[in-house]
N, C-alpha and C positions, 0 to 999 in steps of 0.2 A: 914518337910519332903520335899525333893527336887521334882521338877516336874517330873523328870525321874522315880524316885521310885514310885510316885503316879500312873503314867501311866502304869508301869509294874504291879502294884497291881490291877489296873482296868482291864488290859488284862487278868490277872489270874482270877479275879472275873467273867468276861464275858466268861471264858473258851476258850479264844482265844489262850492261851498258857498253857503248863503243869506246874506243880509245879517245875519240874526239870529245865525247860526253865526259869521260873521266878527266880529261885535260881541263875542260871548262869548270868542272866541279872543284878540282884541286886548285885552280887559279882563284875561284870564288872564295874557297875556304881560306886560302893563304892571304887574301887581301885584308890588310888591317884598315879599319876605318880611319879616314883622314882627320887630322885635328881641325877644329873649327877655325874660321878666319881669325887672324890676329895671332898666329903662332901657336903657343902652347895652351890655348883655351881648351876647356873641357869639351869632350865629344858628347853631343846630346844622346840620351838613352831612350827618350820617349817622344812620340808625336802626340800633341795634346790638341783636342778640339773642345771648345767650350761654347755653349749656346745659352744665352741668358735673355730674359725679356728686357726690352728697352725700358728706360726709366718711364714710369707711369703706366706701363702695361702689366696688369695683374693676372692676365689669363695665359701668358706664354709659358711654355715648358722650359725646364732647365735640363741641359745635357752636358755631361762631363765625361769625355772619352779620353783614355790614356792608352795608346798602343805602343808596345815595345818596338823600337826601330829594328831590333834584330829579327823580329817576326816579319816586318816589312821586307827587310833585306833577304831573308830566307825565301819568301814568296817570290821575290823578283828573280832570285837565282833559279828557282824551280821553273819559272816561266821560260827559261832558255831551253828546256827539254820538251816543250810542246811541239809536236810534229807540225811541219809547214801547212799541211792540209787543214789541220785543226785551227792553226793560227788564222788562216784565211776565213774560216767560219766565225771565229771570235771577232775578228776585225769587221766582218760584214754586220754582225749583230750590234757591235758597238756603234758603227756608223749609222745603222738604222735608228738607234736610240739617240743619235745626235752627238756621239762622242767620237771625234776623228782621231783614233789612236791606232797605231800600227805596231803590233807585237814584234814583227820581224826587225823593226828599226830601234827597238828599245834597248838601252844599255843601262844596267844597274848603276854605273858610275854617274849617269845623269842625275839619278836620285840623290846620290851623295853630294853632288854639286849643289843641287837644290836645297838640301838640308843645311849645308854650310851657309848658304845665303838667305835661308828663311829666317827672317826676323819675326817680330810679333805682327801678325796680319789680323786686322779687324775689319769685318764687313757688317754694315747695318742693313738689315733686310726690311725694307719698306716701313721703317720706324717701329716695327713690331718686335724685333729681336736683334741682338748683337752676336756675331759669330767671331770667335778668336781661334786662330790656328797658329801654333808655335811649337818649338822643340824645347825640351828641358832635360 
């Protein structure tokens, strides 16, 4: 038995989580990441965001962020434990900031589908900088 599963069962035994919560956690821990499109392709491990000045722009900043996808997945699994009343407050704040996102309708499998189909995305910001988002 994996360490994660053992800890989940211990939390259930200690009544720190409900049976439903334990079931969700065990399902999340048991899910293996899907292979990338094309059959046996390698599953990406990192989400990469690169920001570089556009050609000819000498004043732009350079940004190179590499986020482990397991960290992203763990955060998404954690989001399923946010109580509904807190989800409503988070949704309201996001909406106020112009982000129409509903935590209650979020499914971590949607992120997996997005990652599988995320190719190299490049966005030019007003000719000042280029932003690349991709998985590696």
